[in-house]
matplotlib code that plots the C-alpha trace (Angstrom):
import matplotlib.pyplot as plt

x = [-35.4, -35.6, -32.4, -32.4, -32.3, -29.6, -27.4, -28.1, -27.3, -24.3, -23.1, -23.9, -21.6, -18.8, -18.9, -19.2, -15.7, -13.9, -15.1, -15.1, -18.8, -20.1, -17.0, -19.0, -21.8, -20.9, -24.1, -22.1, -19.0, -16.7, -14.0, -12.3, -9.8, -10.9, -8.0, -8.9, -8.9, -6.1, -5.7, -5.4, -1.7, -1.6, -2.4, 0.1, 2.7, 2.2, 2.4, 6.2, 7.5, 5.0, 2.4, 4.6, 7.0, 3.9, 2.8, 5.9, 5.2, 1.5, 1.7, 4.9, 2.6, 0.7, 3.6, 2.9, 4.6, 4.0, 1.0, 0.7, 2.7, 4.1, 6.9, 8.7, 9.3, 10.6, 12.4, 12.7, 15.9, 15.1, 12.9, 15.1, 17.2, 14.9, 16.2, 14.2, 13.9, 11.5, 9.4, 10.1, 6.6, 6.3, 8.3, 7.5, 10.1, 8.0, 8.3, 10.6, 13.1, 16.0, 14.3, 14.4, 11.2, 11.0, 14.0, 11.9, 9.0, 11.2, 12.4, 9.1, 8.5, 11.6, 10.3, 7.4, 8.9, 11.1, 8.5, 6.2, 9.6, 10.1, 6.6, 7.6, 10.5, 13.1, 15.8, 16.7, 20.0, 19.4, 22.3, 22.4, 23.4, 22.2, 24.9, 22.4, 18.6, 17.7, 19.4, 16.2, 17.7, 18.1, 18.5, 19.5, 17.6, 18.5, 15.8, 17.6, 16.0, 15.3, 13.8, 10.2, 8.7, 5.4, 4.0, 0.7, 0.6, -3.4, -1.4, 0.2, -3.0, -5.2, -2.3, -3.8, -2.4, -4.9, -5.8, -8.6, -10.9, -7.0, -7.4, -5.7, -4.5, -0.3, 0.8, 2.2, 5.4, 4.9, 2.6, 5.6, 8.1, 5.6, 5.8, 9.6, 9.9, 13.9, 14.8, 17.0, 16.2, 12.4, 11.6, 8.4, 7.5, 3.8, 1.6, 2.5, 6.0, 8.0, 9.3, 5.7, 4.7, 7.0, 6.1, 3.0, 4.0, 6.3, 3.8, 1.0, 3.7, 5.2, 2.0, 0.5, 4.0, 4.1, 0.3, 1.4, 3.7, 2.0, 3.9, 3.8, -0.4, 0.0, 1.9, -0.2, -3.7, -2.1, -2.2, -5.8, -8.0, -11.1, -13.6, -14.7, -13.2, -9.2, -9.2, -10.6, -8.0, -5.0, -5.4, -2.9, -2.9, -5.3, -8.9, -11.2, -11.3, -8.0, -7.7, -10.7, -13.0, -16.2, -19.9, -21.6, -18.3, -17.1, -19.9, -19.5, -16.1, -16.3, -18.9, -18.1, -14.6, -11.2, -7.5, -8.4, -9.9, -6.9, -5.8, -7.9, -8.1, -10.8, -8.9, -5.4, -7.2, -9.0, -5.6, -4.1, -7.0, -7.2, -3.4, -4.2, -7.3, -5.1, -1.7, -4.5, -5.5, -2.6, -0.9, 1.6, 4.6, 7.2, 10.1, 12.3, 15.7, 18.5, 22.2, 22.6, 21.1, 23.1, 21.2, 21.2, 20.5, 17.2, 16.2, 16.7, 14.6, 12.0, 12.3, 12.6, 9.5, 7.2, 8.0, 6.7, 3.5, 2.9, 2.3, 0.4, -3.4, -2.8, -2.2, -4.8, -2.8, -3.3, -0.2, 0.1, 3.0, 3.0, 6.6, 5.8, 8.2, 11.2, 9.8, 10.0, 13.0, 13.6, 11.9, 13.7, 17.6, 16.1, 14.2, 17.2, 18.5, 14.8, 14.3, 18.1, 18.6, 22.3, 21.1, 19.0, 15.0, 13.4, 10.0, 7.5, 4.7, 1.6, 0.1, -2.9, -4.8, -8.1, -11.8, -12.1, -9.3, -10.9, -10.3, -7.5, -8.8, -5.8, -5.7, -3.0, -1.7, -1.7, 1.0, 2.1, 2.1, 5.0, 6.4, 8.6, 9.9]
y = [6.8, 4.1, 2.9, -0.3, 1.1, 3.6, 0.9, -0.8, 2.6, 2.5, -1.5, -1.3, 2.3, 0.6, -2.5, -0.1, 1.6, -1.7, -3.5, -0.2, -0.8, 1.9, 3.6, 5.7, 7.3, 11.0, 12.4, 12.5, 14.3, 16.2, 18.9, 18.9, 21.0, 23.9, 24.7, 27.7, 29.0, 31.2, 31.7, 35.0, 34.6, 34.7, 38.3, 39.1, 37.6, 38.9, 42.5, 41.5, 39.7, 40.0, 37.8, 35.7, 34.8, 34.0, 31.6, 29.4, 28.7, 28.4, 25.8, 23.9, 23.7, 20.9, 18.5, 15.2, 14.0, 11.2, 11.7, 15.0, 16.3, 19.3, 19.4, 22.6, 25.8, 28.8, 31.7, 34.7, 35.9, 38.5, 38.0, 36.3, 34.2, 31.6, 28.7, 25.8, 23.9, 21.5, 22.0, 19.4, 19.5, 18.0, 15.3, 11.9, 10.0, 7.0, 5.7, 8.1, 8.5, 9.1, 11.9, 10.2, 10.4, 14.4, 15.0, 13.0, 15.3, 18.5, 16.5, 16.8, 20.7, 21.9, 20.3, 21.5, 25.3, 25.2, 23.9, 26.4, 29.1, 28.2, 28.9, 32.8, 33.2, 32.0, 30.0, 28.3, 27.3, 24.8, 24.4, 22.4, 23.8, 21.2, 18.9, 16.4, 15.4, 17.5, 20.8, 23.1, 24.5, 22.3, 24.1, 27.6, 28.6, 31.3, 32.8, 34.4, 36.0, 33.4, 32.0, 31.3, 27.4, 26.1, 23.6, 22.4, 23.7, 22.4, 18.8, 20.2, 20.5, 17.6, 15.4, 13.0, 9.8, 7.1, 4.1, 2.5, 0.9, -0.1, -2.2, -5.7, -4.9, -4.6, -1.0, -0.6, -0.3, 2.6, 4.1, 4.0, 5.3, 7.9, 8.3, 8.6, 10.4, 9.3, 9.7, 6.4, 5.1, 3.9, -0.3, -1.6, -5.2, -6.3, -7.9, -11.5, -10.9, -12.8, -9.3, -7.6, -11.0, -10.3, -6.9, -7.7, -10.2, -8.1, -5.1, -7.0, -8.3, -5.2, -3.3, -6.3, -5.5, -1.8, -1.4, -3.1, -0.9, 1.5, 4.6, 4.8, 4.3, 7.0, 9.2, 8.3, 9.1, 12.6, 13.3, 12.0, 15.1, 12.7, 15.6, 18.7, 21.0, 19.5, 19.4, 22.9, 23.7, 22.2, 22.0, 19.0, 15.6, 12.6, 13.5, 10.9, 12.1, 11.6, 7.8, 7.2, 6.9, 8.5, 8.0, 6.7, 5.4, 8.9, 10.2, 8.0, 8.7, 12.0, 12.6, 9.6, 8.4, 10.1, 9.4, 6.6, 4.6, 4.5, 2.7, 0.5, -3.5, -3.4, 0.0, -2.0, -5.3, -3.6, -1.3, -4.9, -6.0, -3.4, -3.4, -7.7, -5.7, -3.3, -5.8, -7.7, -5.3, -3.5, -3.2, -4.3, -2.1, 0.9, 1.1, 4.5, 4.1, 6.9, 7.3, 7.1, 7.9, 11.3, 14.4, 15.9, 12.1, 11.9, 15.4, 14.6, 11.2, 13.5, 15.1, 12.7, 11.0, 14.3, 14.7, 11.1, 11.5, 14.6, 12.6, 10.0, 11.3, 11.7, 8.2, 7.2, 5.9, 6.1, 5.6, 4.8, 5.1, 2.0, 2.2, 0.3, -2.1, 0.8, 1.6, -2.2, -4.1, -7.0, -6.2, -3.0, -4.4, -7.1, -5.3, -4.1, -7.8, -9.2, -6.7, -7.3, -3.3, -2.1, 1.3, 1.9, 1.8, 5.2, 4.9, 1.5, 2.3, 0.1, 1.6, 0.9, 2.2, 3.7, 4.1, 7.5, 9.6, 11.5, 14.7, 15.9, 16.2, 16.6, 19.9, 22.6, 24.8, 29.0, 30.2, 32.4, 29.0, 27.8, 30.6, 33.8, 36.9]
z = [2.3, 4.6, 6.2, 4.4, 1.0, 2.1, 2.8, -0.6, -2.3, -0.6, -0.9, -4.5, -5.1, -2.8, -5.3, -8.4, -7.0, -6.2, -9.3, -11.8, -13.3, -15.1, -16.0, -18.7, -17.2, -17.0, -15.6, -11.9, -13.5, -10.7, -11.3, -14.5, -16.1, -18.2, -21.5, -21.9, -18.6, -16.9, -13.0, -12.1, -11.5, -15.4, -15.4, -12.6, -14.6, -17.8, -16.5, -15.1, -18.0, -20.8, -22.7, -24.7, -21.6, -19.5, -22.4, -22.4, -18.5, -18.7, -21.5, -20.0, -16.4, -18.1, -18.2, -16.4, -13.3, -10.9, -9.1, -10.6, -7.9, -10.3, -8.4, -10.6, -9.4, -11.8, -10.7, -12.4, -12.3, -15.0, -18.3, -20.2, -17.3, -15.3, -12.4, -12.9, -9.6, -7.3, -4.3, -1.6, -0.4, -3.8, -3.3, -3.3, -0.5, -0.5, -3.7, -5.2, -2.6, -5.4, -6.8, -10.3, -11.1, -10.0, -12.1, -15.0, -14.7, -15.3, -17.9, -19.5, -18.1, -20.1, -23.2, -23.3, -22.5, -25.1, -27.5, -26.9, -26.6, -30.5, -31.4, -30.1, -31.4, -28.7, -28.6, -25.1, -23.8, -20.8, -18.0, -15.4, -11.9, -9.2, -8.1, -6.8, -7.3, -4.3, -4.5, -4.7, -8.2, -11.1, -14.2, -15.4, -18.4, -21.3, -23.7, -26.6, -30.2, -32.6, -35.7, -35.4, -35.7, -36.1, -33.3, -32.4, -29.1, -28.8, -28.1, -24.9, -23.3, -25.1, -23.8, -21.3, -19.0, -20.1, -17.7, -19.2, -22.5, -24.0, -27.3, -27.0, -30.5, -31.1, -31.7, -36.1, -36.3, -38.4, -35.8, -33.0, -35.2, -35.6, -32.1, -31.6, -34.3, -34.5, -30.9, -29.2, -26.1, -26.6, -26.7, -27.7, -26.8, -28.0, -26.1, -26.2, -26.3, -23.6, -22.3, -22.1, -20.4, -17.8, -17.2, -17.2, -14.3, -12.5, -12.2, -11.0, -8.0, -7.6, -6.9, -4.3, -2.6, -2.9, -1.5, 1.4, 2.6, 5.0, 4.0, 0.5, 1.1, 3.3, 1.1, -1.7, 0.5, 0.7, -3.0, -4.3, -4.1, -3.4, -2.9, -5.3, -2.6, -1.7, -5.8, -6.3, -3.4, -4.4, -8.2, -7.8, -7.3, -8.0, -8.8, -9.4, -13.0, -13.4, -12.1, -14.4, -11.6, -13.2, -13.5, -10.0, -8.9, -9.1, -7.5, -4.8, -4.0, -4.2, -1.5, 0.6, 0.5, 2.3, 3.1, 5.6, 3.2, 0.9, 4.0, 3.8, 2.9, 0.0, -1.4, -1.7, -3.1, -5.5, -7.0, -7.1, -9.3, -11.0, -11.9, -13.2, -15.4, -17.1, -18.0, -19.0, -22.0, -23.6, -27.2, -25.0, -23.8, -24.5, -22.2, -22.2, -21.2, -20.5, -20.8, -17.2, -14.1, -13.5, -13.2, -16.9, -18.1, -16.6, -17.9, -21.0, -20.6, -19.4, -22.5, -25.3, -23.4, -23.4, -26.9, -27.4, -25.2, -27.2, -30.6, -29.1, -29.6, -33.4, -33.6, -31.1, -28.5, -25.1, -22.4, -18.8, -17.0, -14.7, -12.2, -9.7, -11.0, -10.8, -7.5, -5.4, -5.5, -6.1, -10.0, -9.9, -10.0, -12.1, -15.2, -17.2, -17.3, -18.1, -20.7, -22.2, -21.7, -22.2, -20.3, -17.1, -18.4, -16.3, -18.0, -18.3, -20.3, -20.8, -24.3, -26.7, -29.3, -27.9, -29.5, -27.9, -27.0, -23.7, -23.1, -20.3, -16.6, -15.0, -12.7, -13.2, -10.3, -10.8, -12.0, -8.9, -7.2, -8.5, -10.0, -8.3, -9.5]

ax = plt.figure().add_subplot(projection="3d")
ax.plot(x, y, z, "-o")
ax.set_aspect("equal")
plt.show()
């Protein structure tokens, strides 16, 4: 291949990455998750606490988390007593300095755990043991015998954050009611409403400010698994597929991108442009609040959020958490007043109907990476 042709292909691929062209090409797919696959640590844990309890932890691990860091840890004190905590090396100190988002993720993990435990006939008692969000041990979990309750566990495996291809059609109120299922603290703002438009503008502005914070970009760079080798090694973080970079663009970034590219001007510019395109294509926003900013309230907000998220596919609703407004001042200080909320917002979710609900792709860490017996 001539040098000029090679340069042409590279520049073409760069254009694909920057401008998001050809997202539907699937011939160049990278490493994705196989839902039925269980890692070697699964069998070892079965031999120690039994298959049903191991299944509870395996399903729980499919909970969402910022940058897919999967911050949870599980210490097995006895088969029926577990301590759920967080790993300091999986905190996001730059965008989440108070561990607020980490606690929300722990709540989602606990919700999965409780949901699966009930299907195996366990009641779950949860007690907060942490005094501050930086304590390594957060909650104590006790399993007790109870009645079995049916639940479609496939929902936990099929849940996915979706970033692209939203229809510009407002969410039907009946579908919104189905998603929240009577839980409080959820607010829906249709796409042309004053509050949704404020969120659109604030999200783009906060993103533009955030990409110019060097420490934030460096933190993001540490959690992007550009190559299949890194994705296979860590089994966490953001792969190109998880960021909806597929086809030719996915092939290019897996083979030519690295951490330094995240710090480059083109990547930062593309990030802002993508945020602008995303907020222009949606069915509005769903906002989730908590009672307050205490540990227990944040964990409970994470649980309510996960309950809603698990119902989304049943109504072909895509959910894309966009937290920049909550991470950047002055918008983080203005958002509650702008949205007329009496309680603190914890999730800002861009939502929209999907023509096709895509398969999940985010990788999961092996059980023995976050579980200690």
